[in-house]
C-alpha positions in Angstrom: -4.8 0.3 12.8 -5.7 -0.1 9.1 -5.2 2.6 6.5 -5.9 3.1 2.8 -3.1 4.9 1.0 -3.7 6.5 -2.3 -0.8 7.0 -4.7 -0.4 8.6 -8.1 2.1 7.4 -10.6 2.0 9.9 -13.5 4.0 7.6 -15.8 2.2 4.5 -14.6 3.3 1.8 -12.1 5.0 -1.1 -13.8 6.2 -4.0 -11.7 7.6 -6.8 -13.9 6.1 -10.3 -13.3 9.5 -11.8 -12.8 12.2 -12.2 -10.2 13.1 -8.5 -10.5 9.4 -7.6 -9.6 9.4 -10.1 -6.8 12.6 -8.5 -5.4 11.1 -5.0 -5.6 8.0 -6.1 -3.7 10.1 -8.0 -1.2 12.2 -4.9 -0.5 9.1 -2.9 0.2 7.8 -5.5 2.6 11.2 -5.7 4.4 11.5 -1.9 4.7 7.9 -1.6 6.0 8.6 -4.2 8.7 11.3 -2.0 10.3 8.5 0.5 11.2 5.9 -2.1 12.1 4.0 -1.5 8.9 2.4 -4.3 6.9 1.3 -4.0 3.2 -1.9 -6.0 3.0 -2.7 -5.6 -0.7 -3.2 -3.0 -3.3 -5.7 -2.1 -6.1 -4.3 -0.6 -9.3 -6.3 1.5 -11.8 -6.6 0.1 -15.3 -4.3 2.9 -16.6 -1.7 2.0 -13.9 -1.7 5.7 -12.8 -3.3 5.2 -9.3 -3.0 2.7 -6.6 -5.2 2.2 -3.5 -3.2 0.3 -1.0 -4.3 -1.3 2.3 -1.8 -1.1 5.1 -1.8 -2.1 8.8 0.5 0.1 10.9 0.9 2.0 14.1 0.3 5.5 12.6 0.1 7.5 9.5 3.6 8.9 10.3 5.0 5.3 10.2 3.4 4.8 6.8 4.8 8.0 5.5 8.3 7.1 6.9 8.2 3.7 5.0 7.0 5.4 1.8 10.0 7.7 1.9 12.3 4.8 2.5 10.7 2.9 -0.4 10.7 6.0 -2.6 6.9 5.8 -3.1 4.6 8.8 -3.4 1.6 9.4 -1.1 -1.5 11.4 -2.0 -3.6 10.6 1.0 -3.7 8.3 4.0 -7.2 7.5 5.3 -7.9 5.4 8.4 -10.4 2.7 7.4 -12.3 -0.2 8.9 -13.9 -3.2 7.2 -17.6 -3.2 6.1 -18.9 -6.4 4.5 -22.4 -7.3 3.4 -21.8 -10.7 5.0 -21.7 -9.1 8.4 -25.5 -8.5 8.0 -26.6 -12.1 7.2 -28.9 -13.7 9.7 
């Protein structure tokens, strides 16, 4: 199942564009895999205070579990499906 996870980072989310940032993201991916959760991608607000993350996983509980393990906040988890204007082309 696919989910959108909204998070708030009051001080902003800053992931360095270097090896340290790559390691931080890799750690999240590794921890998620233990619960069958896949981080697909994320959108970040211009002020870095909000993220809107797409995850595949077995349940909202599994996503909450991995968020705790990764020390990441969760505001909301919403089940979603894909809607694309290209589906409607003839």
